C-alpha positions as CSV (number, residue, x, y, z in Angstrom):
1,M,0.0,-0.1,0.3
2,R,1.6,3.2,-0.9
3,I,1.6,5.4,1.7
4,A,3.3,8.2,0.0
5,G,1.3,11.1,-0.8
6,M,-1.3,10.5,1.9
7,K,-1.7,12.6,4.5
8,L,-3.5,11.9,7.9
9,L,-6.2,14.6,8.7
10,I,-8.1,14.3,12.0
11,A,-10.9,16.6,13.2
12,R,-11.6,16.6,16.7
13,S,-14.6,18.1,17.7
14,V,-15.3,19.3,20.7
15,L,-18.7,21.0,22.6
16,E,-17.0,24.1,23.0
17,C,-19.9,27.5,23.4
18,G,-22.5,25.4,21.5
19,G,-20.1,24.5,18.5
20,P,-17.7,22.5,16.9
21,A,-13.9,23.2,17.6
22,C,-11.9,21.6,14.7
23,I,-8.4,21.3,15.0
24,L,-7.8,21.9,10.9
25,N,-4.7,21.0,8.8
26,A,-3.6,22.7,6.5
27,S,-3.4,20.1,3.7
28,P,-4.8,21.4,0.1
29,G,-8.2,20.1,-0.6
30,F,-9.4,19.9,2.5
31,K,-12.8,21.1,4.2
32,C,-14.2,20.6,7.5
33,N,-18.0,18.9,7.2
34,G,-18.8,20.5,10.5
35,R,-19.7,17.1,11.6
36,G,-16.8,16.0,14.1
37,G,-15.3,13.0,15.0
38,A,-14.7,11.9,11.7
39,A,-11.1,11.3,10.0
40,F,-10.5,11.3,6.5
41,F,-7.7,10.5,4.4
42,V,-7.3,12.9,1.5
43,P,-5.1,11.9,-1.5
44,Q,-3.0,15.7,-2.3
45,T,-2.1,14.1,-5.5
46,S,-5.5,14.5,-7.4
47,Q,-8.0,16.0,-5.3
48,S,-10.5,16.0,-8.5
49,A,-11.3,12.9,-7.8
50,V,-11.7,12.6,-4.3
51,S,-15.5,13.2,-3.4
52,R,-15.8,15.9,-0.9
53,P,-18.6,15.3,1.7
54,A,-21.3,18.2,0.9
55,L,-21.9,20.4,4.1
56,R,-24.9,20.2,6.3
57,E,-27.7,22.2,5.0
58,Q,-28.7,25.0,7.7
59,P,-32.0,26.6,7.7
60,A,-32.7,29.9,5.7
61,G,-31.7,33.2,7.9
62,A,-29.6,31.1,9.9
63,T,-25.7,31.4,11.1
64,P,-23.9,28.6,9.9
65,N,-22.1,26.4,12.5
66,R,-18.8,26.8,12.1
67,H,-15.8,27.7,14.0
68,P,-14.9,30.9,15.5
69,R,-11.4,30.6,14.0
70,H,-13.3,30.5,10.9
71,T,-15.3,33.6,10.8
72,N,-14.4,37.2,11.5
73,H,-16.9,37.3,14.0
74,Q,-16.0,40.1,17.4
75,P,-17.3,39.0,20.7
76,I,-20.3,40.6,21.2
77,G,-19.8,44.2,23.7
78,K,-21.1,47.7,23.5
79,S,-19.2,48.9,20.8
80,A,-19.9,45.8,18.5
81,I,-23.5,46.9,19.2
82,Q,-23.3,50.0,18.1
83,Q,-21.5,49.0,15.0
84,V,-24.5,46.5,14.0
85,G,-25.6,47.6,10.3
86,K,-22.1,49.7,9.5
87,P,-19.5,48.7,7.7
88,A,-16.8,47.8,10.1
89,V,-13.8,50.6,10.6
90,R,-10.1,49.6,11.1
91,P,-9.4,52.1,14.0
92,P,-5.9,53.4,13.2
93,K,-2.7,52.0,14.0
94,A,-1.1,53.4,17.6
95,V,2.9,54.0,16.8
96,S,4.8,52.7,18.8
97,R,7.5,54.0,20.7
98,S,10.3,51.8,18.9
99,A,9.2,53.3,15.9
100,C,10.7,56.7,16.7
101,H,13.8,54.9,17.4
102,R,14.4,53.3,13.6
103,T,16.6,54.9,10.8
104,P,15.2,56.5,8.1
105,C,15.1,52.8,6.0
106,G,13.2,51.6,9.1
107,H,15.2,49.6,10.5
108,P,15.8,49.8,14.5
109,R,18.5,52.6,15.2
110,T,21.6,50.8,17.5
111,A,23.9,52.3,20.0
112,G,26.7,52.2,17.4
113,S,24.4,54.1,15.1
114,W,23.3,56.7,17.8
115,N,26.9,57.3,18.8
116,R,27.9,58.1,15.2
117,A,24.8,60.4,14.7
118,C,26.0,62.5,17.9
119,R,29.3,62.5,16.6
120,T,28.7,63.8,13.6
121,V,26.4,66.7,15.2
122,V,29.5,67.4,17.7
123,L,31.7,67.6,14.8
124,A,29.4,70.4,12.6
125,V,29.0,72.8,15.7
126,T,32.6,72.3,15.8
127,L,33.5,73.7,12.6
128,L,31.1,75.8,13.1
129,L,32.4,77.6,15.9
130,L,36.1,77.3,14.5
131,A,35.0,78.9,11.7
132,A,33.3,82.1,13.5
133,G,36.5,81.9,15.8
134,R,38.3,82.5,12.6
135,S,36.2,85.1,11.4
136,L,36.1,87.3,14.5
137,A,40.5,86.6,14.6
138,A,40.5,87.9,11.5
139,E,39.0,91.6,12.0
140,P,41.5,93.4,14.4
141,T,39.7,95.8,16.9
142,D,40.4,99.4,16.5
143,A,43.4,98.9,19.9
144,E,45.1,96.5,17.2
145,L,45.3,98.5,14.5
146,Q,46.6,101.7,16.4
147,G,49.1,99.3,17.9
148,R,50.6,97.8,14.5
149,Q,50.5,101.5,13.4
150,L,52.7,102.4,15.9
151,V,54.9,99.7,15.4
152,Q,55.3,100.1,11.9
153,H,56.5,104.1,13.1
154,L,59.1,102.9,15.3
155,L,60.4,100.3,13.1
156,D,60.7,103.0,10.4
157,Q,63.2,105.3,12.3
158,R,66.8,104.7,11.7
159,P,69.9,106.8,12.4
160,A,70.8,109.8,10.8
161,E,74.6,109.3,9.9
162,N,77.1,106.7,11.2
163,Y,79.0,106.9,14.8
164,T,80.8,104.7,17.6
165,N,80.4,104.9,20.9
166,T,82.6,103.6,23.9
167,G,80.9,102.0,26.6
168,V,81.3,100.1,30.1
169,L,79.3,97.3,31.1
170,H,78.1,97.2,35.1
171,I,77.3,94.0,35.7
172,R,76.1,93.0,39.3
173,G,75.3,89.7,40.4
174,A,72.4,88.0,42.8
175,H,75.2,88.4,45.7
176,G,76.2,91.8,44.9
177,K,79.3,91.4,43.0
178,T,80.0,93.4,40.6
179,T,81.9,93.1,36.9
180,E,82.7,95.8,34.3
181,V,83.0,94.8,31.0
182,P,83.9,97.4,27.9
183,V,81.7,97.6,25.3
184,R,82.0,99.4,21.3
185,V,78.7,100.4,20.1
186,E,79.3,101.2,15.6
187,I,76.3,102.3,14.0
188,N,76.4,101.5,9.9
189,V,73.8,103.1,8.3
190,T,73.0,102.9,4.3
191,A,70.9,103.5,1.4
192,T,68.4,100.5,2.1
193,N,69.3,99.2,5.6
194,W,71.3,100.1,8.7
195,S,73.4,98.0,11.3
196,A,74.5,98.1,14.7
197,T,77.5,96.2,16.0
198,Y,78.0,95.7,19.9
199,E,81.7,94.2,20.9
200,A,82.4,93.1,24.2
201,A,85.8,91.7,25.8
202,V,85.0,88.5,27.4
203,G,87.9,87.0,29.2
204,T,91.5,87.0,27.9
205,N,91.6,87.3,24.0
206,R,87.9,86.8,23.6
207,L,85.5,89.1,22.1
208,A,81.7,88.9,22.1
209,S,80.5,90.3,19.2
210,L,77.0,90.8,18.1
211,Y,75.9,91.9,14.4
212,I,72.2,93.3,14.1
213,A,71.0,93.9,10.4
214,H,67.7,96.2,10.2
215,E,66.5,95.5,6.5
216,A,64.8,97.7,4.4
217,D,61.4,95.1,4.8
218,R,61.6,95.9,8.8
219,R,62.9,92.4,9.5
220,V,66.1,92.2,12.2
221,E,68.3,89.4,11.9
222,Y,71.3,88.7,14.5
223,Y,74.7,87.2,14.2
224,Y,76.4,86.3,17.3
225,R,80.1,84.9,18.0
226,T,82.5,84.8,20.9
227,N,85.8,84.3,19.6
228,L,89.7,85.1,19.5
229,V,90.2,89.0,19.4
230,L,91.3,88.0,15.8
231,G,87.8,87.9,14.5
232,A,88.0,92.1,14.9
233,I,90.2,93.0,12.4
234,P,88.1,93.8,9.3
235,I,89.4,91.2,6.9
236,L,89.6,88.4,8.9
237,S,85.7,88.9,10.3
238,P,83.9,87.3,7.7
239,L,86.0,84.1,9.2
240,F,85.0,84.5,12.6
241,R,81.3,85.0,11.8
242,S,78.7,82.7,12.9
243,P,75.9,81.9,11.3
244,K,72.1,83.6,11.0
245,L,70.4,83.2,14.8
246,A,67.1,82.0,14.9
247,A,64.5,83.5,16.8
248,G,64.3,81.2,19.9
249,E,68.1,81.8,20.1
250,T,67.9,85.9,20.7
251,M,67.1,85.1,23.8
252,T,70.7,84.7,25.3
253,A,72.8,87.0,27.7
254,F,74.8,89.2,25.8
255,A,78.9,89.0,27.0
256,G,77.2,87.4,30.4
257,S,75.1,90.7,31.7
258,D,71.4,91.0,31.7
259,F,70.6,92.5,28.5
260,W,69.8,89.5,26.1
261,I,70.7,89.7,22.3
262,A,67.0,90.5,22.1
263,D,67.1,93.2,24.0
264,L,69.3,95.3,21.8
265,G,67.6,94.4,18.5
266,L,64.2,95.1,20.3
267,E,63.0,92.0,19.1
268,F,59.5,92.5,20.6
269,L,58.2,95.3,18.1
270,Q,58.5,92.2,15.7
271,W,56.1,89.7,17.2
272,P,53.0,89.6,15.4
273,Q,50.4,90.5,18.1
274,Q,50.6,94.3,19.0
275,K,47.7,96.1,20.9
276,L,47.6,100.1,22.1
277,L,46.6,99.9,25.4
278,R,45.8,103.6,27.1
279,K,47.8,107.2,26.7
280,E,48.9,107.8,29.9
281,V,52.0,110.2,31.9
282,K,55.1,108.1,32.8
283,R,58.1,109.5,34.1
284,S,57.1,113.1,33.2
285,Q,56.7,112.3,29.8
286,G,53.4,111.4,27.7
287,C,53.1,108.1,26.4
288,S,51.4,105.5,24.7
289,V,51.4,102.2,26.4
290,L,52.1,99.2,23.9
291,E,51.8,96.0,24.5
292,S,53.5,92.7,22.6
293,R,52.7,89.5,23.0
294,N,55.3,86.4,21.8
295,P,53.5,83.6,19.3
296,N,55.5,81.0,20.5
297,P,57.2,81.5,23.9
298,A,59.7,79.2,25.3
299,A,59.8,78.2,28.8
300,H,62.4,81.4,30.1
301,D,61.3,83.3,27.2
302,Y,59.6,86.6,26.9
303,A,55.6,85.7,26.5
304,R,54.7,89.7,26.9
305,V,56.2,92.8,26.9
306,V,54.7,96.2,27.9
307,S,56.3,99.3,27.2
308,W,56.0,102.7,27.2
309,I,56.5,105.1,24.0
310,D,57.3,108.6,23.9
311,S,54.5,110.7,22.1
312,E,56.8,113.2,21.0
313,N,59.8,111.3,19.7
314,G,59.3,107.4,19.8
315,G,61.9,106.6,22.3
316,I,61.5,104.1,24.9
317,V,60.6,105.3,28.5
318,Q,60.2,102.5,30.1
319,A,59.4,98.4,29.5
320,F,58.2,95.4,31.5
321,A,59.0,91.9,30.2
322,Y,56.7,89.0,31.2
323,D,58.0,85.4,31.3
324,A,55.5,82.3,29.8
325,Q,53.6,82.3,33.1
326,D,52.8,85.5,33.1
327,Q,55.4,87.0,35.8
328,L,57.8,89.6,36.0
329,L,60.9,89.3,34.6
330,K,62.7,92.1,33.4
331,E,62.3,95.9,33.9
332,F,64.4,98.1,31.4
333,Y,65.0,101.8,32.0
334,P,67.0,104.3,29.7
335,E,68.3,106.9,30.7
336,N,70.4,110.4,30.7
337,F,69.3,111.3,27.0
338,K,71.5,113.7,25.1
339,K,71.4,115.1,21.9
340,V,73.8,115.0,19.2
341,N,74.9,116.6,16.3
342,G,70.7,117.2,16.0
343,E,69.9,113.5,17.3
344,W,68.5,112.2,20.5
345,R,70.9,109.4,21.7
346,V,71.0,107.0,24.9
347,G,73.3,107.8,27.8
348,K,72.4,105.4,30.1
349,M,70.2,102.1,30.1
350,E,69.7,99.8,32.7
351,M,68.2,96.2,33.1
352,D,66.8,94.6,36.3
353,N,66.1,91.0,36.6
354,D,63.8,90.8,39.0
355,Q,63.4,86.9,38.9
356,S,67.7,86.7,39.0
357,K,68.0,89.3,41.5
358,S,70.8,91.0,39.3
359,S,71.1,93.7,37.5
360,T,73.1,95.6,34.5
361,I,73.4,99.1,33.9
362,L,75.3,99.8,30.2
363,K,76.9,103.5,29.9
364,F,77.8,105.0,27.3
365,D,80.7,108.3,27.3
366,L,78.9,110.5,24.7
367,D,81.5,113.2,24.6
368,D,83.7,110.8,22.9
369,G,80.8,109.9,20.2
370,S,81.6,111.7,16.8
371,P,80.3,110.8,13.7
372,K,82.5,108.3,10.9
373,K,83.0,110.2,7.6
């Protein structure tokens, strides 16, 4: 007997709520006859050859005797009674909370997708803030514009003629010991630029030589060496000249004094951040107070310099230098100005180091100064 292609369909009837309850198998060609308790073997290979039992005829107007599972009847209640004779209307489907946490494609949002979305928003806001900050930084304030104009005026000043001065460095250490070092200063003026050469004797047969070139485009270049006295001979000096110093190498003491190389070249006027703070009287002189900031200060370099500029002749009345922690590092006071050949020259410069408690005074002999022919 071939069993392949046959399927056992069992129908059990249980009286439940006055009607048969059928457990139906989803086999094609089978239909419950409503008589319960019968089992049929229906071949699936040829459904047309099987005579299906006819359903029991129901009286006119009677409800077919079927299991509620085969009908679309709703439980009888107040709402169902009110809808008698009206077409069934499906209530609007409520949107679940999980639907709000889905991507535009309908997939659930995972923790990773939320993190990526948050990072994208934060990045966009950060870029907007940076762009706004750059736009604001690109527009200098009135104080910065006035500070830049003042600095350009100071850098445009130059000596009227060549001359040579001699002087002495009086160096007082932290413990009160004083050392005197002879100094010679030579100024050379050309049609396009001018230069200053500082020479000081440091020990036996040794000479510290600083060459500062003020170029036509307002740049300042420094050349510093400490060599034998032979380097002072003009024909041999190119052989002993050191390479040009970098910007960070100018914060170095000249001949062991409290004057740094950057001080003698007024390096703070080369910094890009210049601001006019106010105008006031200082040491009986009407002054413009200028603040200069170093864009890349090292730990022991000048980070900020505040200088009082004479409003009449553009000379420095005094200047304070601060380190990277904004602590007062040095105080500079020029004194004893004298007019020589129609030009004002300084006779004394004092530099006090507030952190090392040392001090240096550079005195010039202006009476011996004479123009070079």
